[in-house]
C-alpha positions in Angstrom: -2.9 -12.7 -20.1 -0.3 -13.0 -17.4 2.2 -16.0 -17.8 4.1 -17.8 -15.0 7.6 -16.5 -14.7 10.6 -17.5 -12.6 11.8 -14.8 -10.3 15.1 -13.4 -11.5 15.8 -11.3 -8.4 17.0 -13.5 -5.6 15.2 -11.7 -2.9 11.9 -12.3 -1.1 9.5 -9.5 -2.2 7.4 -7.7 0.5 4.5 -5.9 -1.0 3.3 -3.4 1.6 -0.3 -2.9 0.4 -1.7 0.4 1.5 -5.5 0.3 1.5 -7.3 1.9 -1.5 -4.0 2.3 -3.6 -4.7 -0.3 -6.3 -3.1 -3.0 -4.2 -5.7 -5.6 -4.8 -5.1 -5.5 -8.5 -1.3 -5.9 -8.0 -1.8 -8.7 -5.4 -4.3 -11.0 -7.0 -4.0 -10.3 -10.6 -0.3 -9.8 -10.9 2.0 -10.8 -8.1 0.7 -14.2 -7.7 1.3 -15.0 -11.3 4.9 -13.9 -11.4 6.1 -17.0 -9.5 6.0 -20.6 -10.6 3.1 -22.8 -9.4 3.8 -24.2 -5.9 5.8 -21.1 -4.9 5.0 -20.0 -1.4 3.3 -16.6 -1.5 1.7 -15.1 1.5 -1.4 -12.8 1.1 -1.8 -11.5 4.7 -4.7 -9.3 5.5 -5.2 -10.5 9.1 -3.1 -7.7 10.7 0.5 -6.9 11.4 0.9 -8.8 14.6 -0.6 -12.0 13.1 2.0 -12.0 10.4 4.8 -11.3 12.9 3.7 -14.2 15.1 3.5 -16.5 11.9 7.0 -15.5 10.8 8.5 -16.0 14.4 6.9 -19.5 14.6 8.6 -20.6 11.2 11.8 -22.5 10.9 14.5 -21.1 8.6 13.6 -23.7 6.0 10.0 -22.8 6.1 10.9 -19.1 5.5 13.2 -20.0 2.7 10.3 -21.4 0.8 8.5 -17.9 0.9 9.2 -15.9 -2.2 6.6 -13.0 -1.6 4.6 -11.7 1.3 1.7 -9.2 0.3 -0.7 -7.5 2.6 -1.8 -4.6 5.0 1.2 -4.6 7.4 3.6 -1.9 8.7 7.1 -1.4 7.4 9.6 -3.4 9.3 8.3 -7.0 8.7 11.7 -7.9 7.2 13.0 -7.9 10.8 11.3 -11.1 11.4 12.3 -12.8 8.2 15.9 -13.9 8.3 16.2 -16.7 5.7 17.1 -14.6 2.6 17.6 -11.0 1.5 14.4 -9.0 1.1 13.1 -6.0 -0.8 9.8 -3.9 -0.5 7.7 -2.6 -3.1 4.5 -0.3 -2.6 2.1 1.9 -4.3 1.0 5.4 -2.9 -2.0 7.5 -3.9 -3.0 11.2 -3.8 -4.2 11.4 -0.2 -7.6 13.1 -1.0 -8.4 10.5 -3.6 -7.4 7.8 -1.3 -9.7 8.9 1.7 -12.7 9.4 -0.8 -12.0 5.9 -2.1 -11.8 4.5 1.5 -15.2 6.2 2.5 -17.1 4.7 -0.4 -15.5 1.4 -0.1 -16.6 1.1 3.6 -20.2 2.2 2.5 -20.2 -0.8 0.1 -18.7 -3.4 2.4 -20.8 -4.5 5.2 -17.8 -6.7 6.5 -15.6 -3.7 7.1 -14.8 -2.8 10.6 -15.9 0.8 9.9 -19.1 -0.1 8.1 -21.5 -0.2 11.0 -20.3 3.2 12.4 -20.7 4.9 9.1 -24.0 3.4 7.9 -25.9 3.6 11.3 -24.9 7.2 11.9 -25.3 8.2 8.2 -21.9 9.8 8.3 -21.0 12.2 5.5 -17.4 12.0 4.1 -16.6 15.1 6.1 -17.9 13.5 9.3 -16.2 10.2 8.5 -12.7 12.0 8.7 -13.6 14.6 11.4 -15.0 12.0 13.8 -11.5 10.3 14.0 -12.8 6.9 13.6 -9.5 5.4 12.4 -5.9 6.3 12.1 -6.1 5.0 8.5 -7.8 8.4 7.6 -5.0 10.5 9.4 -1.8 10.2 7.5 -2.5 6.6 6.8 0.2 6.1 4.2 2.8 7.8 6.3 2.0 5.7 9.3 2.3 2.4 7.5 5.6 3.4 5.8 7.3 4.8 8.9 6.5 1.5 10.8 4.4 0.3 13.8 6.7 1.8 16.4 5.8 5.1 15.3 2.2 4.8 16.1 0.7 8.0 17.5 -2.9 9.2 18.3 -5.2 10.6 15.7 -4.3 14.2 14.9 -0.9 14.2 16.5 1.4 13.0 13.6 4.6 15.1 13.5 7.3 15.6 11.1 9.6 13.0 12.5 7.0 10.4 11.2 7.3 11.8 7.7 11.0 11.8 7.9 11.1 8.2 8.8 8.6 7.2 6.1 10.8 9.0 3.5 14.0 7.4 4.8 12.3 3.9 4.6 11.2 4.5 0.9 14.6 5.5 0.0 16.4 2.9 1.7 14.4 -0.3 1.6 12.0 0.0 -1.5 13.2 -1.3 -4.9 10.0 0.0 -6.5 7.7 2.8 -5.4 4.6 3.2 -7.5 1.7 5.7 -7.8 -1.9 4.6 -8.2 -2.4 7.4 -10.8 0.5 5.9 -13.0 -0.2 2.3 -12.4 0.5 1.0 -16.0 4.0 2.8 -15.9 4.7 1.2 -12.5 3.9 -2.3 -14.0 6.7 -1.5 -16.6 9.0 -0.6 -13.7 8.3 -3.9 -11.9 9.1 -5.8 -15.1 12.4 -4.1 -15.3 13.4 -3.9 -11.8 12.3 -7.4 -10.7 12.5 -9.4 -13.7 8.7 -9.8 -14.0 6.7 -10.2 -17.1 3.4 -8.5 -16.7 0.7 -8.4 -19.3 -1.9 -6.2 -17.7 -5.5 -6.2 -18.7 -7.9 -4.9 -15.9 -8.1 -3.5 -12.4 -9.7 -5.4 -9.6 -11.7 -3.8 -6.7 -12.4 -0.6 -8.7 -14.7 1.7 -6.8 -18.0 2.3 -8.2 -20.7 4.9 -7.5 -18.3 7.4 -5.7 -18.2 11.1 -6.1 -15.3 12.6 -8.0 -12.9 14.8 -6.1 -13.8 17.9 -8.0 -17.5 17.6 -7.1 -16.8 17.5 -3.5 -17.4 20.6 -1.4 -14.4 22.6 -0.2 -15.1 22.2 3.5 -14.9 18.5 3.2 -11.7 18.8 1.1 -10.3 21.1 3.8 -11.0 18.6 6.6 -9.3 15.7 4.5 -6.3 17.9 3.8 -6.0 19.0 7.6 -5.6 15.5 8.7 -3.3 14.2 5.8 -0.7 16.9 5.5 2.1 14.5 6.0 0.7 12.0 3.5 0.5 15.0 1.0 4.2 15.6 1.5 5.0 11.9 1.3 3.2 11.6 -1.9 5.1 14.4 -3.4 8.2 12.6 -2.3 7.1 9.5 -3.9 6.4 11.2 -7.1 10.0 12.4 -7.2 11.4 8.8 -6.4 9.0 7.4 -9.1 10.2 9.9 -11.8 13.7 9.1 -11.1 13.1 5.4 -11.4 11.0 5.7 -14.5 13.2 8.1 -16.3 16.1 5.5 -16.1 13.7 3.0 -17.6 12.7 5.4 -20.4 16.2 5.9 -21.5 16.8 2.2 -22.0 
């Protein structure tokens, strides 16, 4: 069970939801129940620009009513929200696991924008990445955390993008979680944001997908090739998480 709880941190929380990193569970089972009924919480999956336009159109009083914004947007959305102080939270995932999960999610979801291309062409996981269908599959985590202004063509991500993503994580994010250590991340949120989470189950958990260890080495090599920055960013996030969690463990 998850109880309603008043927010003790006087900041508007931006949950930057990286696709296929356990964000649906955090958004719909947890975040929405950390605020009192009637609190203004935005769940935005309509795209970064739609959210920017919505925030720009708001008065200061309208913005003040917002206590949380969660969704698939690029880092930097706080620039369009001026009513109160803000903080970010996010969850990262092992890049290979994330791409595998992404592929099987697209296969199951006939409303996903990549579903038609994958199913009509019977693309394998290897082809799904190698065909360069979407920048989500090419250092997608680094792209989102670096910010929209750092958008570059598929396969052309450079070290500067990674540096910016690391800098943003260190500077603007109160809590950085790992999908593989989700329950520990919830403890961290309880401590850092004054939330009270009683966790029971995960939503949108992938079914009928191959495990990483069962996938052929050629496919793994292709995924690694196009997600080298994400691999480095994930290692950096592991370090940040360990620092945050070790402080909690000593209390």
